[in-house]
C-alpha positions, 0 to 999 in steps of 0.5 A, a space after each residue: 274980496 280984494 285981490 290979495 285975498 283972492 290970491 291967498 285963496 288960490 295959494 291955499 287951494 293950490 290952484 296954480 300948482 294944479 294947473 301947472 302940473 296938469 300942463 307939464 305932460 304937454 311940455 316936452 321940455 326936459 328942463 322944466 322948472 314948475 316951481 319957478 313957473 308957479 312963483 312967477 305966476 303968483 308974482 304976475 297976479 300980484 302985479 296985475 291991476 286989482 280990478 282985473 283980478 277981482 272982476 275975473 274972480 267975480 265972473 268965475 273966469 279967473 281959472 281960465 285966465 290962469 290956464 291961459 297964462 300958464 299954457 302960454 308961459 309953459 309951451 311958448 318959446 317966446 315966453 318970459 319963463 322960457 327965456 329966464 329958465 329953460 334957455 339958460 338951463 339948456 345952454 348950461 347943460 351944453 356947456 357942462 357936456 362940452 367941459 366934460 368932453 374936453 376934460 375926458 380928452 385931456 385926461 389921456 394926455 401926459 404932460 
């Protein structure tokens, strides 16, 4: 089996999705974007060396590898996922709250 065939099989069986949704209960982050993380993991797999993916699959260790990647991305504040999605969402939420507060304060003033 080739790397692309393996990733296609993972996609058809929703393996990455199952791993992510099981791990979501461990994450206490209100800004989680599981669909984005799933796509990032598939992209990461496509960028990995062909031999690595094929060897892990043949040894039956690809599931553990996916679990490790997903856990590190979802639960670490140093992960690419955190910096790309979570940190941005958290800051945009703070900005929205601040803007709403300013708007509410200005609403009572007469110009």
